[in-house]
VOGU-3710 file (C-alpha; in Angstrom, 3 decimals, decimal comma):
1> msgarrnlvl> -3,676/-9,764/-28,004  -2,934/-13,054/-25,846  -4,719/-13,970/-22,710  -1,492/-13,309/-20,653  -0,796/-10,095/-22,418  -4,353/-9,085/-21,866  -4,518/-10,044/-18,284  -1,407/-8,211/-17,610  -2,423/-5,010/-19,216  -5,778/-4,908/-17,543
11> ggalsalvvl> -4,558/-5,800/-14,297  -1,498/-3,401/-14,523  -4,161/-0,608/-15,565  -6,246/-1,426/-12,380  -3,391/-1,450/-10,160  -1,988/1,656/-11,830  -5,077/3,438/-10,958  -5,204/2,484/-7,345  -1,523/3,445/-6,906  -2,249/6,772/-8,937
21> aalvsfvwtp> -4,996/7,420/-6,569  -2,853/6,806/-3,364  0,026/8,916/-4,738  -2,371/11,962/-5,471  -3,949/11,707/-1,978  -0,257/13,035/-0,573  -0,866/16,292/-2,320  -4,619/16,525/-3,230  -7,950/15,270/-2,147  -11,336/16,656/-3,235
31> ydhtaldipg> -12,119/17,402/0,545  -10,098/16,991/3,890  -10,708/13,443/4,709  -10,996/14,199/8,396  -13,478/17,314/7,916  -16,952/16,517/9,517  -20,030/18,149/7,991  -22,815/16,789/10,118  -25,540/18,550/8,074  -24,566/17,071/4,811
41> klqppgpehw> -24,099/13,473/5,993  -25,198/10,330/3,911  -25,446/12,426/0,677  -25,728/9,963/-2,312  -23,151/10,312/-5,456  -23,489/13,750/-6,840  -21,653/16,545/-8,582  -20,476/17,940/-5,326  -19,357/14,649/-3,706  -18,917/12,186/-6,533
51> lgtdhfgrdm> -19,011/8,901/-4,305  -21,269/10,883/-1,642  -20,604/11,377/2,027  -20,617/9,087/5,254  -22,465/9,281/8,336  -20,082/11,997/9,576  -20,454/14,141/6,219  -16,964/13,138/5,020  -16,180/13,010/1,618  -16,153/9,357/0,355
61> lsmimvgart> -13,872/9,972/-2,499  -11,270/11,543/-0,410  -11,408/8,747/2,294  -11,039/6,170/-0,552  -8,047/7,869/-1,911  -6,301/8,193/1,521  -7,588/4,690/2,316  -5,772/3,348/-0,858  -2,225/4,540/0,440  -3,183/2,873/3,813
71> siavalvavg> -4,043/-0,262/2,126  -0,891/-0,405/-0,228  1,541/0,555/2,776  0,403/-2,039/4,807  0,455/-4,710/2,141  3,726/-3,746/0,730  5,658/-3,524/3,851  4,190/-6,977/4,852  5,035/-8,521/1,615  8,502/-6,953/1,940
81> igitlgvplg> 8,864/-8,693/5,315  8,001/-11,844/3,878  10,368/-11,817/1,072  13,306/-10,432/3,309  12,962/-13,362/5,896  11,324/-15,820/3,840  13,631/-16,196/0,720  16,842/-16,642/2,721  14,976/-19,143/4,931  13,994/-21,092/1,752
91> laaaalkgsw> 17,513/-20,781/0,279  19,154/-22,139/3,347  16,642/-24,845/3,827  17,163/-25,946/0,135  21,090/-25,894/0,416  20,754/-27,909/3,674  17,868/-30,446/2,637  17,775/-33,047/5,187  19,741/-31,182/7,986  18,491/-30,176/11,281
101> ldevimrgnd> 18,232/-26,660/10,128  15,985/-27,572/7,246  13,682/-29,434/9,598  13,760/-26,369/12,200  12,865/-23,917/9,325  10,013/-26,172/7,756  8,365/-27,288/11,185  8,608/-23,490/12,239  6,553/-22,758/8,952  4,058/-25,219/9,622
111> lifafpslvi> 3,749/-23,805/13,168  3,138/-20,363/11,683  0,788/-21,845/9,127  -1,507/-23,220/11,987  -2,375/-19,583/13,081  -4,126/-17,246/10,557  -3,170/-13,819/10,316  -6,152/-12,839/12,104  -5,436/-14,947/15,025  -1,690/-13,663/15,139
121> ailitavfga> -2,882/-10,004/14,897  -5,228/-10,776/17,849  -2,248/-12,095/19,942  -0,186/-9,130/18,747  -2,731/-6,708/19,528  -3,410/-8,210/23,037  0,218/-7,496/24,005  0,914/-3,999/21,844  -2,662/-2,786/21,100  -4,344/-2,308/17,800
131> gavnaiiaig> -2,801/-0,265/14,939  -1,636/-0,371/11,390  1,956/-1,448/12,542  0,876/-4,382/14,272  -1,424/-5,343/11,300  1,766/-5,153/9,107  3,605/-7,392/11,739  0,789/-9,919/11,671  0,366/-10,024/7,971  4,321/-10,113/7,455
141> ifnipvfari> 4,868/-13,018/9,793  2,225/-15,166/7,897  3,916/-14,204/4,543  7,299/-15,469/5,787  6,551/-19,476/5,260  4,714/-18,509/2,242  7,838/-17,350/0,700  10,087/-19,783/2,244  8,015/-22,746/0,870  8,139/-21,279/-2,552
151> trgaalslwq> 11,767/-20,687/-2,559  12,681/-24,028/-1,072  10,461/-25,813/-3,534  12,273/-23,939/-6,485  15,652/-24,116/-5,185  15,428/-28,040/-4,364  14,698/-28,697/-8,339  17,683/-26,447/-9,210  20,169/-27,921/-6,954  19,913/-30,955/-9,043
161> refilaarvs> 20,791/-29,172/-12,408  23,993/-29,553/-14,168  25,191/-25,803/-13,896  24,874/-26,167/-10,229  26,974/-29,143/-10,225  29,620/-27,387/-12,145  29,476/-24,610/-9,645  29,951/-26,791/-6,674  32,889/-28,786/-8,592  34,661/-25,253/-9,058
171> gksaarisae> 34,755/-24,661/-5,289  32,022/-22,291/-4,640  30,164/-22,429/-1,378  26,590/-23,181/-0,743  25,572/-19,699/0,119  27,565/-18,251/-3,014  25,653/-20,717/-5,329  22,421/-19,755/-3,642  22,982/-16,167/-4,052  24,649/-16,131/-7,632
181> hilpnvanll> 22,751/-19,296/-9,252  19,830/-20,225/-7,318  18,069/-16,679/-6,604  18,223/-15,299/-10,217  16,574/-18,571/-11,333  13,606/-18,476/-8,785  13,152/-14,481/-9,038  10,319/-14,621/-11,447  8,371/-17,074/-9,478  9,184/-14,531/-6,335
191> ivqgtiqfsl> 7,907/-11,687/-8,414  4,509/-13,558/-9,241  4,040/-14,790/-5,800  4,787/-11,433/-4,386  2,093/-9,751/-6,515  -0,370/-12,520/-5,366  0,725/-12,102/-1,669  0,446/-8,067/-2,111  -3,371/-8,618/-3,151  -3,941/-11,077/-0,376
201> gilaeaglsy> -2,195/-8,483/2,175  -4,744/-5,763/1,027  -7,597/-8,179/1,661  -5,977/-9,057/5,253  -5,493/-5,392/5,973  -9,218/-4,913/5,043  -10,275/-7,662/7,208  -8,250/-6,728/10,167  -9,691/-2,965/10,120  -13,139/-4,585/9,767
211> vglgaqpptp> -12,793/-5,891/12,959  -10,950/-2,962/14,568  -7,384/-4,362/14,604  -5,886/-2,514/11,456  -5,453/1,323/11,014  -6,955/3,300/13,635  -9,196/6,587/13,376  -8,715/9,273/12,053  -6,771/7,304/9,338  -9,206/6,075/6,767
221> swgrmladaq> -9,230/2,298/6,063  -11,498/0,436/3,460  -12,062/-2,314/5,872  -13,473/0,035/8,654  -15,294/1,979/6,016  -17,469/-1,413/5,554  -17,820/-1,982/9,099  -19,071/1,569/9,634  -21,392/0,936/6,800  -23,002/-2,203/7,747
231> tmvsiaphla> -25,731/-0,798/9,787  -26,682/1,739/7,346  -26,671/-0,279/3,958  -30,641/0,040/3,595  -30,434/3,853/3,895  -27,120/4,688/2,282  -25,994/1,584/0,214  -23,166/3,815/-1,118  -21,477/3,545/2,032  -20,791/-0,236/1,619
241> lvpgiaivlt> -20,563/-0,319/-2,158  -17,660/2,309/-2,614  -15,040/0,544/-0,516  -16,390/-2,764/-1,419  -15,815/-2,144/-5,250  -12,425/-0,493/-4,246  -11,243/-3,626/-2,732  -12,541/-5,784/-5,417  -10,873/-3,812/-8,223  -7,628/-3,658/-6,302
251> vlglnlmgdg> -7,666/-7,322/-5,637  -8,839/-8,262/-9,179  -6,176/-6,165/-10,697  -3,515/-7,422/-8,802  -4,399/-11,068/-9,432  -4,990/-10,461/-13,215  -1,401/-9,033/-13,160  0,044/-11,803/-11,202  -1,565/-14,238/-13,771  -0,183/-12,202/-16,620
261> lrdwldprlr> 3,197/-12,159/-15,163  3,215/-15,943/-14,425  2,210/-16,734/-17,995  4,813/-14,212/-19,364  7,719/-15,018/-17,295  7,475/-18,915/-17,405  9,493/-20,096/-20,364  7,392/-23,445/-20,594  4,164/-21,208/-21,002  5,885/-18,868/-23,580
271> vart> 6,909/-22,229/-25,646  3,220/-23,393/-25,430  1,817/-20,042/-26,642  4,148/-20,165/-29,888
//
């Protein structure tokens, strides 16, 4: 098995496992993730609680499963915002290269890049309050310039190709050429970048929840589970290990899948492999 296919299979398996856990949590978890059991708090992993219990006696496996859907939902919607707004902006900037609109779009991207998602989240939270929706908005805003830049860079090289020149000679408008010829040819790149941004979105959601700006109690979040565990690592290390391993495996799986998709979808790399 080639390295690209191995990365794709391994990354896809890890990602599918996380998605499966999130989907199953809608209909079943070993215990109610909101149920408190103070006498049973801080139990290590065992037959009754496979991943142990937290400082309130809540089952860690149940919280990890529900936390998976929180992370996936936030990252998925945030990436969707980035693609929905960033790709059209990138296509427009490439089609109108050198115009005032191109300058406005790119300088706007530079402005957003100057503020990390955490800073944007703090600004949004100061106005609207902490919560998962505001975390989605903050991460989504940060994704817009990423997809705009990727799309613009790829589209600029395509505008110099012969088949685009033929389309222009035939009388097609720039908008139609972008939709019918440019976008399909940059779709593979956007798929790979979307996978990478999805993993970064999960990391960003965990970071925002860690500092109290993400999903709020009683909704479980991997980042907040880490924050709650930081004062009890010496007496109950599983409180930090369980959500930490969940984040690492999820991000690793998505990055491996992104690398595998990049190698698999790029025709130049396919030729090199043969």
